[in-house]
C-alpha positions as CSV (number, residue, x, y, z in Angstrom):
1,M,182.2,-177.4,-191.5
2,K,178.7,-177.0,-190.5
3,V,178.4,-175.9,-186.8
4,L,175.2,-175.8,-184.7
5,L,175.3,-173.5,-181.6
6,D,173.2,-174.8,-178.7
7,E,170.5,-172.5,-177.2
8,C,172.8,-171.9,-174.2
9,V,175.6,-170.5,-176.3
10,P,175.5,-166.7,-177.3
11,R,174.6,-166.5,-181.0
12,K,177.3,-163.8,-181.4
13,L,179.9,-166.4,-180.7
14,G,179.2,-167.6,-184.2
15,R,181.0,-164.6,-185.6
16,E,184.2,-166.1,-184.3
17,L,183.8,-169.1,-186.7
18,A,183.7,-167.1,-189.9
19,D,185.5,-170.0,-191.8
20,H,182.5,-172.2,-191.0
21,E,178.8,-172.4,-191.7
22,V,177.3,-171.6,-188.3
23,Q,173.6,-171.7,-187.3
24,T,171.9,-171.6,-183.9
25,V,169.4,-174.0,-182.5
26,T,166.9,-171.1,-182.2
27,K,167.3,-170.0,-185.8
28,R,166.9,-173.5,-187.0
29,G,163.6,-173.7,-185.3
30,W,164.6,-176.4,-182.8
31,S,164.3,-174.4,-179.5
32,G,163.0,-176.4,-176.6
33,I,163.9,-179.8,-178.2
34,K,165.5,-182.0,-175.6
35,N,169.1,-183.0,-175.9
36,G,168.7,-186.6,-177.3
37,N,166.2,-185.6,-180.0
38,L,168.2,-182.4,-180.7
39,L,171.4,-184.3,-181.2
40,A,169.7,-186.7,-183.5
41,L,168.3,-183.9,-185.6
42,A,171.6,-182.0,-185.6
43,A,173.5,-185.1,-186.8
44,T,171.5,-185.2,-190.0
45,E,172.5,-181.7,-191.0
46,F,175.6,-180.6,-189.0
47,D,179.2,-181.7,-188.4
48,V,179.6,-180.2,-184.9
49,F,177.4,-179.3,-182.0
50,L,178.9,-176.5,-179.8
51,T,177.5,-176.3,-176.3
52,V,178.3,-175.2,-172.7
53,D,175.9,-177.8,-171.2
54,Q,178.2,-179.7,-168.9
55,N,175.4,-182.3,-168.1
56,L,175.2,-183.4,-171.8
57,K,177.8,-186.1,-171.5
58,Y,175.9,-187.5,-168.5
59,Q,172.4,-187.3,-170.0
60,Q,173.1,-188.9,-173.3
61,N,175.3,-191.8,-174.8
62,L,177.1,-189.5,-177.0
63,E,178.4,-192.5,-179.1
64,N,174.9,-192.9,-180.4
65,F,175.1,-189.7,-182.4
66,N,177.0,-189.1,-185.6
67,I,178.1,-185.6,-184.7
68,A,181.1,-184.1,-183.1
69,I,180.5,-182.3,-179.9
70,V,182.5,-179.4,-178.5
71,L,181.9,-178.6,-174.9
72,L,183.0,-175.2,-173.7
73,I,183.8,-175.2,-170.0
74,A,183.6,-171.8,-168.4
75,R,182.3,-170.1,-165.3
76,N,179.3,-168.8,-167.2
77,N,178.0,-168.6,-170.7
78,R,178.5,-164.9,-171.4
79,L,180.1,-163.9,-174.7
80,K,183.1,-162.1,-173.0
81,T,183.7,-165.3,-170.9
82,L,183.6,-167.6,-173.9
83,L,185.6,-165.5,-176.4
84,P,189.0,-166.4,-175.0
85,L,188.2,-170.1,-175.7
86,M,187.6,-169.5,-179.4
87,P,191.2,-169.8,-180.7
88,E,191.2,-173.3,-179.3
89,V,187.8,-174.0,-180.7
90,R,188.9,-173.0,-184.2
91,E,192.0,-175.2,-183.8
92,A,189.8,-178.1,-182.7
93,L,187.5,-177.6,-185.7
94,S,190.4,-178.0,-188.1
95,E,190.9,-181.5,-186.8
96,I,187.6,-182.7,-185.5
97,T,185.6,-185.6,-187.0
98,K,182.1,-186.8,-186.5
99,G,181.8,-188.8,-183.3
100,D,184.5,-186.7,-181.4
101,F,183.8,-185.3,-178.0
102,I,186.1,-182.4,-177.1
103,H,186.0,-180.2,-174.1
104,I,187.7,-176.8,-174.1
105,G,188.4,-174.6,-171.2
106,G,188.1,-175.2,-167.5
107,G,191.8,-174.8,-166.7
């Protein structure tokens, strides 16, 4: 599965998804692109968009994009805070399909 990590997600989190092809928005050269345009671009090359941006679901009609979105809900976006969520992310990636919106964490 091809996974794109949002700018707000630590790039080192990608190491936790070794069974998948992971790239970051920054490495892809898409830094600074607004969410709607970013999701449209991502949908052409990736299966899943991984983010911590909790406003995304309010800013965009996610049904318009042919990409699965995994939203990590945590008190901050630090690597050590997000690492405990990764087993659930890996499990979700084994079942996710394009168009799905899954939130992980937050209690």
